[in-house]
N, CA, C and O atoms as a GROMACS GRO file, in nm:
protein
  472
    1MET      N    1  -1.369  -0.829   5.913
    1MET     CA    2  -1.294  -0.895   5.806
    1MET      C    3  -1.386  -0.988   5.711
    1MET      O    4  -1.340  -1.037   5.607
    2THR      N    5  -1.561  -1.015   5.768
    2THR     CA    6  -1.637  -1.095   5.725
    2THR      C    7  -1.714  -1.102   5.619
    2THR      O    8  -1.778  -1.186   5.556
    3PHE      N    9  -1.675  -0.926   5.616
    3PHE     CA   10  -1.717  -0.867   5.479
    3PHE      C   11  -1.606  -0.893   5.323
    3PHE      O   12  -1.644  -0.888   5.206
    4ILE      N   13  -1.497  -0.915   5.364
    4ILE     CA   14  -1.377  -0.910   5.269
    4ILE      C   15  -1.395  -1.015   5.215
    4ILE      O   16  -1.406  -1.032   5.094
    5LYS      N   17  -1.400  -1.110   5.315
    5LYS     CA   18  -1.413  -1.243   5.229
    5LYS      C   19  -1.524  -1.240   5.133
    5LYS      O   20  -1.494  -1.235   5.014
    6ARG      N   21  -1.689  -1.241   5.177
    6ARG     CA   22  -1.778  -1.259   5.090
    6ARG      C   23  -1.754  -1.104   4.983
    6ARG      O   24  -1.846  -1.063   4.913
    7ILE      N   25  -1.660  -1.057   4.987
    7ILE     CA   26  -1.738  -0.952   4.918
    7ILE      C   27  -1.624  -0.955   4.773
    7ILE      O   28  -1.662  -0.903   4.668
    8PHE      N   29  -1.483  -1.022   4.781
    8PHE     CA   30  -1.382  -1.060   4.755
    8PHE      C   31  -1.418  -1.173   4.657
    8PHE      O   32  -1.371  -1.157   4.544
    9PRO      N   33  -1.498  -1.291   4.678
    9PRO     CA   34  -1.490  -1.383   4.525
    9PRO      C   35  -1.568  -1.262   4.424
    9PRO      O   36  -1.526  -1.241   4.310
   10VAL      N   37  -1.679  -1.192   4.479
   10VAL     CA   38  -1.771  -1.165   4.353
   10VAL      C   39  -1.749  -1.068   4.287
   10VAL      O   40  -1.821  -1.054   4.188
   11TRP      N   41  -1.622  -0.945   4.320
   11TRP     CA   42  -1.576  -0.880   4.320
   11TRP      C   43  -1.445  -0.937   4.232
   11TRP      O   44  -1.369  -0.875   4.158
   12ILE      N   45  -1.448  -1.009   4.250
   12ILE     CA   46  -1.350  -1.078   4.063
   12ILE      C   47  -1.372  -1.186   4.017
   12ILE      O   48  -1.296  -1.267   3.963
   13SER      N   49  -1.533  -1.190   4.047
   13SER     CA   50  -1.585  -1.256   3.932
   13SER      C   51  -1.617  -1.132   3.817
   13SER      O   52  -1.607  -1.152   3.696
   14VAL      N   53  -1.648  -1.028   3.865
   14VAL     CA   54  -1.722  -0.957   3.841
   14VAL      C   55  -1.611  -0.836   3.732
   14VAL      O   56  -1.643  -0.768   3.634
   15GLN      N   57  -1.501  -0.847   3.790
   15GLN     CA   58  -1.371  -0.833   3.672
   15GLN      C   59  -1.318  -0.957   3.597
   15GLN      O   60  -1.310  -0.969   3.475
   16PHE      N   61  -1.301  -1.005   3.646
   16PHE     CA   62  -1.351  -1.129   3.475
   16PHE      C   63  -1.457  -1.114   3.443
   16PHE      O   64  -1.420  -1.058   3.340
   17LEU      N   65  -1.571  -1.112   3.434
   17LEU     CA   66  -1.683  -1.069   3.393
   17LEU      C   67  -1.628  -0.963   3.271
   17LEU      O   68  -1.607  -0.985   3.152
   18LEU      N   69  -1.613  -0.839   3.350
   18LEU     CA   70  -1.540  -0.663   3.254
   18LEU      C   71  -1.469  -0.733   3.152
   18LEU      O   72  -1.500  -0.754   3.034
   19PHE      N   73  -1.339  -0.776   3.235
   19PHE     CA   74  -1.224  -0.783   3.152
   19PHE      C   75  -1.248  -0.920   2.983
   19PHE      O   76  -1.184  -0.892   2.881
   20SER      N   77  -1.305  -1.000   2.982
   20SER     CA   78  -1.398  -1.083   2.897
   20SER      C   79  -1.496  -1.034   2.811
   20SER      O   80  -1.509  -1.044   2.689
   21CYS      N   81  -1.558  -0.984   2.893
   21CYS     CA   82  -1.636  -0.912   2.769
   21CYS      C   83  -1.574  -0.750   2.675
   21CYS      O   84  -1.610  -0.675   2.585
   22SER      N   85  -1.494  -0.765   2.744
   22SER     CA   86  -1.419  -0.605   2.707
   22SER      C   87  -1.325  -0.694   2.547
   22SER      O   88  -1.331  -0.657   2.430
   23ASN      N   89  -1.265  -0.786   2.592
   23ASN     CA   90  -1.191  -0.826   2.441
   23ASN      C   91  -1.322  -0.919   2.352
   23ASN      O   92  -1.414  -1.000   2.357
   24THR      N   93  -1.240  -0.831   2.274
   24THR     CA   94  -1.409  -0.855   2.170
   24THR      C   95  -1.319  -0.982   2.050
   24THR      O   96  -1.204  -0.957   2.015
   25SER      N   97  -1.376  -1.086   2.010
   25SER     CA   98  -1.296  -1.133   1.921
   25SER      C   99  -1.311  -1.140   1.800
   25SER      O  100  -1.318  -1.247   1.739
   26ASN      N  101  -1.321  -0.992   1.732
   26ASN     CA  102  -1.417  -0.941   1.667
   26ASN      C  103  -1.288  -0.791   1.660
   26ASN      O  104  -1.284  -0.717   1.561
   27GLU      N  105  -1.228  -0.777   1.737
   27GLU     CA  106  -1.143  -0.587   1.708
   27GLU      C  107  -1.104  -0.536   1.632
   27GLU      O  108  -1.066  -0.637   1.571
   28LYS      N  109  -1.072  -0.452   1.565
   28LYS     CA  110  -1.043  -0.425   1.482
   28LYS      C  111  -0.921  -0.367   1.536
   28LYS      O  112  -0.893  -0.342   1.653
   29ILE      N  113  -0.847  -0.348   1.417
   29ILE     CA  114  -0.703  -0.214   1.455
   29ILE      C  115  -0.646  -0.259   1.341
   29ILE      O  116  -0.621  -0.353   1.266
   30VAL      N  117  -0.632  -0.053   1.386
   30VAL     CA  118  -0.529   0.000   1.217
   30VAL      C  119  -0.453   0.031   1.247
   30VAL      O  120  -0.434   0.080   1.359
   31LYS      N  121  -0.354   0.013   1.138
   31LYS     CA  122  -0.206   0.055   1.109
   31LYS      C  123  -0.222   0.090   0.995
   31LYS      O  124  -0.253   0.030   0.892
   32ASN      N  125  -0.187   0.249   1.035
   32ASN     CA  126  -0.131   0.334   0.882
   32ASN      C  127  -0.293   0.316   0.806
   32ASN      O  128  -0.404   0.340   0.855
   33ASP      N  129  -0.257   0.267   0.672
   33ASP     CA  130  -0.386   0.198   0.604
   33ASP      C  131  -0.415   0.126   0.602
   33ASP      O  132  -0.487   0.106   0.504
   34THR      N  133  -0.399   0.023   0.685
   34THR     CA  134  -0.405  -0.086   0.705
   34THR      C  135  -0.477  -0.150   0.819
   34THR      O  136  -0.430  -0.134   0.932
   35VAL      N  137  -0.619  -0.242   0.799
   35VAL     CA  138  -0.688  -0.237   0.879
   35VAL      C  139  -0.669  -0.386   0.879
   35VAL      O  140  -0.697  -0.450   0.778
   36PHE      N  141  -0.605  -0.470   1.031
   36PHE     CA  142  -0.641  -0.641   1.067
   36PHE      C  143  -0.757  -0.617   1.135
   36PHE      O  144  -0.776  -0.498   1.158
   37GLN      N  145  -0.870  -0.718   1.188
   37GLN     CA  146  -0.938  -0.786   1.217
   37GLN      C  147  -0.936  -0.935   1.233
   37GLN      O  148  -0.953  -1.003   1.132
   38LYS      N  149  -0.904  -1.030   1.418
   38LYS     CA  150  -0.879  -1.101   1.428
   38LYS      C  151  -1.038  -1.173   1.460
   38LYS      O  152  -1.123  -1.129   1.537
   39ILE      N  153  -1.045  -1.296   1.377
   39ILE     CA  154  -1.188  -1.324   1.361
   39ILE      C  155  -1.136  -1.555   1.424
   39ILE      O  156  -1.058  -1.622   1.356
   40GLU      N  157  -1.212  -1.616   1.563
   40GLU     CA  158  -1.236  -1.628   1.615
   40GLU      C  159  -1.197  -1.783   1.518
   40GLU      O  160  -1.308  -1.800   1.466
   41PRO      N  161  -1.115  -1.892   1.471
   41PRO     CA  162  -1.082  -1.888   1.630
   41PRO      C  163  -0.935  -1.815   1.585
   41PRO      O  164  -0.872  -1.739   1.658
   42ASP      N  165  -0.894  -1.858   1.444
   42ASP     CA  166  -0.713  -1.892   1.464
   42ASP      C  167  -0.663  -1.854   1.285
   42ASP      O  168  -0.583  -1.903   1.205
   43PHE      N  169  -0.759  -1.744   1.283
   43PHE     CA  170  -0.818  -1.580   1.136
   43PHE      C  171  -0.774  -1.429   1.159
   43PHE      O  172  -0.755  -1.336   1.237
   44LEU      N  173  -0.774  -1.450   1.104
   44LEU     CA  174  -0.718  -1.272   1.144
   44LEU      C  175  -0.676  -1.228   0.914
   44LEU      O  176  -0.588  -1.252   0.830
   45ILE      N  177  -0.813  -1.156   0.924
   45ILE     CA  178  -0.835  -1.064   0.797
   45ILE      C  179  -0.778  -0.902   0.789
   45ILE      O  180  -0.786  -0.824   0.884
   46LYS      N  181  -0.738  -0.878   0.697
   46LYS     CA  182  -0.647  -0.778   0.634
   46LYS      C  183  -0.697  -0.722   0.578
   46LYS      O  184  -0.703  -0.805   0.488
   47SER      N  185  -0.771  -0.607   0.523
   47SER     CA  186  -0.786  -0.521   0.403
   47SER      C  187  -0.663  -0.391   0.435
   47SER      O  188  -0.638  -0.325   0.536
   48TYR      N  189  -0.591  -0.392   0.270
   48TYR     CA  190  -0.467  -0.326   0.258
   48TYR      C  191  -0.514  -0.185   0.094
   48TYR      O  192  -0.573  -0.215  -0.009
   49PRO      N  193  -0.483  -0.106   0.114
   49PRO     CA  194  -0.514  -0.022   0.065
   49PRO      C  195  -0.371  -0.070  -0.076
   49PRO      O  196  -0.257  -0.093  -0.035
   50VAL      N  197  -0.396  -0.078  -0.210
   50VAL     CA  198  -0.338  -0.089  -0.382
   50VAL      C  199  -0.395  -0.005  -0.413
   50VAL      O  200  -0.476   0.068  -0.358
   51SER      N  201  -0.326  -0.015  -0.574
   51SER     CA  202  -0.364   0.132  -0.653
   51SER      C  203  -0.462   0.268  -0.662
   51SER      O  204  -0.436   0.388  -0.671
   52THR      N  205  -0.574   0.198  -0.656
   52THR     CA  206  -0.711   0.265  -0.660
   52THR      C  207  -0.841   0.210  -0.596
   52THR      O  208  -0.957   0.223  -0.634
   53GLY      N  209  -0.772   0.118  -0.444
   53GLY     CA  210  -0.908   0.042  -0.389
   53GLY      C  211  -0.813   0.003  -0.360
   53GLY      O  212  -0.691   0.017  -0.368
   54TRP      N  213  -0.952  -0.100  -0.288
   54TRP     CA  214  -0.856  -0.244  -0.153
   54TRP      C  215  -0.828  -0.354  -0.160
   54TRP      O  216  -0.893  -0.421  -0.241
   55GLY      N  217  -0.724  -0.419  -0.082
   55GLY     CA  218  -0.766  -0.512  -0.135
   55GLY      C  219  -0.762  -0.630   0.017
   55GLY      O  220  -0.787  -0.591   0.130
   56TYR      N  221  -0.729  -0.757  -0.013
   56TYR     CA  222  -0.776  -0.806   0.150
   56TYR      C  223  -0.647  -0.921   0.120
   56TYR      O  224  -0.593  -0.938   0.011
   57SER      N  225  -0.613  -0.998   0.262
   57SER     CA  226  -0.592  -1.174   0.310
   57SER      C  227  -0.672  -1.167   0.450
   57SER      O  228  -0.732  -1.095   0.530
   58ILE      N  229  -0.624  -1.305   0.415
   58ILE     CA  230  -0.663  -1.392   0.548
   58ILE      C  231  -0.560  -1.522   0.600
   58ILE      O  232  -0.541  -1.638   0.562
   59TYR      N  233  -0.515  -1.447   0.692
   59TYR     CA  234  -0.441  -1.578   0.764
   59TYR      C  235  -0.458  -1.657   0.909
   59TYR      O  236  -0.476  -1.618   1.024
   60VAL      N  237  -0.443  -1.798   0.844
   60VAL     CA  238  -0.462  -1.874   0.959
   60VAL      C  239  -0.345  -1.869   1.035
   60VAL      O  240  -0.232  -1.868   0.984
   61GLN      N  241  -0.363  -1.866   1.141
   61GLN     CA  242  -0.246  -1.954   1.286
   61GLN      C  243  -0.133  -1.826   1.191
   61GLN      O  244  -0.025  -1.863   1.145
   62ASN      N  245  -0.164  -1.734   1.181
   62ASN     CA  246  -0.012  -1.664   1.066
   62ASN      C  247   0.048  -1.698   0.976
   62ASN      O  248   0.161  -1.747   0.984
   63ARG      N  249  -0.036  -1.672   0.832
   63ARG     CA  250   0.006  -1.722   0.801
   63ARG      C  251  -0.104  -1.738   0.624
   63ARG      O  252  -0.191  -1.818   0.590
   64ILE      N  253  -0.036  -1.615   0.549
   64ILE     CA  254  -0.128  -1.569   0.418
   64ILE      C  255  -0.200  -1.706   0.407
   64ILE      O  256  -0.129  -1.806   0.416
   65LEU      N  257  -0.363  -1.726   0.386
   65LEU     CA  258  -0.386  -1.855   0.252
   65LEU      C  259  -0.472  -1.752   0.123
   65LEU      O  260  -0.492  -1.793   0.008
   66ILE      N  261  -0.499  -1.660   0.158
   66ILE     CA  262  -0.535  -1.570   0.037
   66ILE      C  263  -0.448  -1.419   0.070
   66ILE      O  264  -0.397  -1.353   0.160
   67LYS      N  265  -0.478  -1.426  -0.089
   67LYS     CA  266  -0.437  -1.265  -0.063
   67LYS      C  267  -0.509  -1.213  -0.251
   67LYS      O  268  -0.498  -1.265  -0.361
   68GLN      N  269  -0.575  -1.095  -0.204
   68GLN     CA  270  -0.672  -1.067  -0.302
   68GLN      C  271  -0.745  -0.983  -0.331
   68GLN      O  272  -0.859  -0.967  -0.288
   69ASP      N  273  -0.678  -0.905  -0.422
   69ASP     CA  274  -0.697  -0.802  -0.510
   69ASP      C  275  -0.759  -0.667  -0.556
   69ASP      O  276  -0.743  -0.544  -0.558
   70ASN      N  277  -0.850  -0.786  -0.596
   70ASN     CA  278  -0.909  -0.747  -0.718
   70ASN      C  279  -1.094  -0.792  -0.636
   70ASN      O  280  -1.127  -0.882  -0.559
   71ILE      N  281  -1.142  -0.724  -0.677
   71ILE     CA  282  -1.315  -0.776  -0.592
   71ILE      C  283  -1.295  -0.922  -0.689
   71ILE      O  284  -1.215  -0.926  -0.782
   72PRO      N  285  -1.380  -1.034  -0.651
   72PRO     CA  286  -1.364  -1.196  -0.624
   72PRO      C  287  -1.508  -1.194  -0.747
   72PRO      O  288  -1.586  -1.099  -0.732
   73ALA      N  289  -1.530  -1.259  -0.823
   73ALA     CA  290  -1.638  -1.292  -0.948
   73ALA      C  291  -1.667  -1.120  -1.052
   73ALA      O  292  -1.762  -1.100  -1.128
   74VAL      N  293  -1.579  -1.044  -1.029
   74VAL     CA  294  -1.641  -0.971  -1.103
   74VAL      C  295  -1.558  -0.919  -1.186
   74VAL      O  296  -1.453  -0.857  -1.171
   75GLY      N  297  -1.632  -0.957  -1.297
   75GLY     CA  298  -1.525  -0.929  -1.480
   75GLY      C  299  -1.389  -0.786  -1.405
   75GLY      O  300  -1.405  -0.710  -1.310
   76GLY      N  301  -1.271  -0.802  -1.494
   76GLY     CA  302  -1.204  -0.681  -1.469
   76GLY      C  303  -1.110  -0.655  -1.353
   76GLY      O  304  -1.111  -0.745  -1.270
   77MET      N  305  -1.033  -0.559  -1.329
   77MET     CA  306  -0.966  -0.567  -1.215
   77MET      C  307  -1.018  -0.501  -1.160
   77MET      O  308  -0.940  -0.426  -1.101
   78LYS      N  309  -1.117  -0.479  -1.141
   78LYS     CA  310  -1.174  -0.350  -0.989
   78LYS      C  311  -1.150  -0.395  -0.851
   78LYS      O  312  -1.138  -0.509  -0.806
   79GLU      N  313  -1.148  -0.325  -0.816
   79GLU     CA  314  -1.040  -0.265  -0.645
   79GLU      C  315  -1.164  -0.289  -0.617
   79GLU      O  316  -1.242  -0.257  -0.707
   80PHE      N  317  -1.215  -0.339  -0.516
   80PHE     CA  318  -1.340  -0.300  -0.347
   80PHE      C  319  -1.306  -0.107  -0.342
   80PHE      O  320  -1.202  -0.064  -0.392
   81LYS      N  321  -1.385  -0.034  -0.293
   81LYS     CA  322  -1.390   0.131  -0.296
   81LYS      C  323  -1.317   0.128  -0.163
   81LYS      O  324  -1.210   0.180  -0.133
   82THR      N  325  -1.375   0.076  -0.112
   82THR     CA  326  -1.339   0.090   0.086
   82THR      C  327  -1.360  -0.021   0.123
   82THR      O  328  -1.454  -0.100   0.115
   83SER      N  329  -1.183  -0.018   0.200
   83SER     CA  330  -1.189  -0.055   0.325
   83SER      C  331  -1.305  -0.224   0.406
   83SER      O  332  -1.298  -0.347   0.406
   84ILE      N  333  -1.395  -0.112   0.462
   84ILE     CA  334  -1.555  -0.195   0.493
   84ILE      C  335  -1.556  -0.357   0.406
   84ILE      O  336  -1.566  -0.473   0.448
   85ASP      N  337  -1.542  -0.308   0.293
   85ASP     CA  338  -1.608  -0.379   0.156
   85ASP      C  339  -1.560  -0.446   0.130
   85ASP      O  340  -1.620  -0.512   0.046
   86ALA      N  341  -1.419  -0.499   0.164
   86ALA     CA  342  -1.378  -0.588   0.151
   86ALA      C  343  -1.324  -0.702   0.254
   86ALA      O  344  -1.283  -0.815   0.226
   87LEU      N  345  -1.339  -0.632   0.390
   87LEU     CA  346  -1.341  -0.659   0.528
   87LEU      C  347  -1.446  -0.753   0.556
   87LEU      O  348  -1.448  -0.833   0.649
   88ASN      N  349  -1.560  -0.730   0.440
   88ASN     CA  350  -1.709  -0.791   0.429
   88ASN      C  351  -1.665  -0.882   0.386
   88ASN      O  352  -1.652  -0.974   0.467
   89THR      N  353  -1.630  -0.904   0.275
   89THR     CA  354  -1.624  -1.018   0.186
   89THR      C  355  -1.522  -1.095   0.257
   89THR      O  356  -1.557  -1.196   0.316
   90ALA      N  357  -1.451  -1.073   0.257
   90ALA     CA  358  -1.293  -1.144   0.392
   90ALA      C  359  -1.334  -1.210   0.530
   90ALA      O  360  -1.286  -1.283   0.617
   91SER      N  361  -1.402  -1.169   0.511
   91SER     CA  362  -1.558  -1.310   0.660
   91SER      C  363  -1.582  -1.317   0.612
   91SER      O  364  -1.522  -1.228   0.552
   92LEU      N  365  -1.672  -1.375   0.511
   92LEU     CA  366  -1.789  -1.427   0.448
   92LEU      C  367  -1.685  -1.603   0.326
   92LEU      O  368  -1.703  -1.724   0.308
   93ALA      N  369  -1.575  -1.480   0.276
   93ALA     CA  370  -1.473  -1.633   0.258
   93ALA      C  371  -1.455  -1.729   0.417
   93ALA      O  372  -1.495  -1.844   0.432
   94VAL      N  373  -1.390  -1.653   0.513
   94VAL     CA  374  -1.391  -1.713   0.650
   94VAL      C  375  -1.467  -1.788   0.664
   94VAL      O  376  -1.443  -1.905   0.696
   95LYS      N  377  -1.664  -1.700   0.629
   95LYS     CA  378  -1.712  -1.822   0.731
   95LYS      C  379  -1.757  -1.913   0.597
   95LYS      O  380  -1.878  -1.904   0.576
   96LYS      N  381  -1.699  -1.983   0.520
   96LYS     CA  382  -1.711  -1.996   0.403
   96LYS      C  383  -1.569  -2.095   0.424
   96LYS      O  384  -1.581  -2.184   0.340
   97ILE      N  385  -1.501  -2.105   0.465
   97ILE     CA  386  -1.396  -2.147   0.519
   97ILE      C  387  -1.383  -2.258   0.612
   97ILE      O  388  -1.341  -2.369   0.579
   98GLN      N  389  -1.425  -2.221   0.743
   98GLN     CA  390  -1.482  -2.281   0.844
   98GLN      C  391  -1.594  -2.354   0.850
   98GLN      O  392  -1.652  -2.394   0.950
   99HIS      N  393  -1.626  -2.371   0.720
   99HIS     CA  394  -1.770  -2.474   0.684
   99HIS      C  395  -1.688  -2.590   0.596
   99HIS      O  396  -1.720  -2.691   0.533
  100ASN      N  397  -1.626  -2.555   0.612
  100ASN     CA  398  -1.484  -2.680   0.476
  100ASN      C  399  -1.541  -2.669   0.322
  100ASN      O  400  -1.577  -2.753   0.240
  101LEU      N  401  -1.530  -2.494   0.321
  101LEU     CA  402  -1.590  -2.540   0.154
  101LEU      C  403  -1.464  -2.406   0.106
  101LEU      O  404  -1.471  -2.284   0.121
  102PHE      N  405  -1.365  -2.486   0.051
  102PHE     CA  406  -1.211  -2.376  -0.017
  102PHE      C  407  -1.258  -2.451  -0.168
  102PHE      O  408  -1.333  -2.548  -0.178
  103PRO      N  409  -1.201  -2.388  -0.263
  103PRO     CA  410  -1.159  -2.274  -0.210
  103PRO      C  411  -1.315  -2.173  -0.194
  103PRO      O  412  -1.409  -2.191  -0.271
  104PRO      N  413  -1.318  -2.082  -0.096
  104PRO     CA  414  -1.458  -1.961  -0.107
  104PRO      C  415  -1.451  -1.908  -0.201
  104PRO      O  416  -1.355  -1.837  -0.230
  105THR      N  417  -1.599  -1.936  -0.307
  105THR     CA  418  -1.605  -1.867  -0.400
  105THR      C  419  -1.672  -1.805  -0.353
  105THR      O  420  -1.716  -1.849  -0.247
  106ILE      N  421  -1.725  -1.665  -0.400
  106ILE     CA  422  -1.797  -1.580  -0.375
  106ILE      C  423  -1.846  -1.550  -0.525
  106ILE      O  424  -1.781  -1.567  -0.628
  107SER      N  425  -1.937  -1.516  -0.515
  107SER     CA  426  -2.100  -1.436  -0.613
  107SER      C  427  -2.112  -1.374  -0.618
  107SER      O  428  -2.071  -1.301  -0.527
  108ILE      N  429  -2.183  -1.314  -0.733
  108ILE     CA  430  -2.211  -1.171  -0.700
  108ILE      C  431  -2.322  -1.114  -0.667
  108ILE      O  432  -2.367  -1.000  -0.655
  109HIS      N  433  -2.378  -1.287  -0.648
  109HIS     CA  434  -2.504  -1.243  -0.525
  109HIS      C  435  -2.504  -1.266  -0.397
  109HIS      O  436  -2.596  -1.267  -0.314
  110GLU      N  437  -2.322  -1.295  -0.386
  110GLU     CA  438  -2.361  -1.222  -0.178
  110GLU      C  439  -2.253  -1.120  -0.192
  110GLU      O  440  -2.220  -1.043  -0.102
  111LEU      N  441  -2.200  -1.123  -0.311
  111LEU     CA  442  -2.144  -0.931  -0.291
  111LEU      C  443  -2.222  -0.847  -0.290
  111LEU      O  444  -2.204  -0.749  -0.218
  112ASP      N  445  -2.345  -0.861  -0.382
  112ASP     CA  446  -2.504  -0.783  -0.320
  112ASP      C  447  -2.526  -0.739  -0.233
  112ASP      O  448  -2.530  -0.630  -0.176
  113SER      N  449  -2.552  -0.884  -0.218
  113SER     CA  450  -2.605  -0.894  -0.044
  113SER      C  451  -2.455  -0.872   0.073
  113SER      O  452  -2.428  -0.955   0.160
  114LEU      N  453  -2.412  -0.806   0.060
  114LEU     CA  454  -2.332  -0.742   0.192
  114LEU      C  455  -2.277  -0.611   0.112
  114LEU      O  456  -2.172  -0.554   0.141
  115LYS      N  457  -2.378  -0.568  -0.011
  115LYS     CA  458  -2.385  -0.460  -0.038
  115LYS      C  459  -2.211  -0.375  -0.077
  115LYS      O  460  -2.151  -0.281  -0.024
  116VAL      N  461  -2.176  -0.476  -0.207
  116VAL     CA  462  -2.046  -0.424  -0.195
  116VAL      C  463  -2.050  -0.339  -0.357
  116VAL      O  464  -2.093  -0.371  -0.467
  117LEU      N  465  -1.999  -0.251  -0.318
  117LEU     CA  466  -1.989  -0.124  -0.476
  117LEU      C  467  -1.923  -0.217  -0.536
  117LEU      O  468  -1.857  -0.294  -0.467
  118TYR      N  469  -1.926  -0.240  -0.751
  118TYR     CA  470  -1.846  -0.239  -0.777
  118TYR      C  471  -1.824  -0.185  -0.899
  118TYR      O  472  -1.709  -0.180  -0.944
   0.00000   0.00000   0.00000
């Protein structure tokens, strides 16, 4: 019985650590053609298909803050070529918002550093 009393707290601690490590804050969820990604603390980004490419939305506390159907900083109405490009750009915009930069202006240089194709 004493063995169980000594092991049980260790077992609970290991289970807690395993659960907390497996539940990542940037988990991606795919539903149909739409990709969702939760970003700490209250942000959710979503990439979705548009006519010939991809766009993104940023939600704060389940309310839409930004809906971007075109690549920012690029002339014309060019859409993101991949869902990943849209999500990476949305993640950068969230980082800027978290640093009190609003609107989160994205430059061509930043798109190039993210390797966004346009």
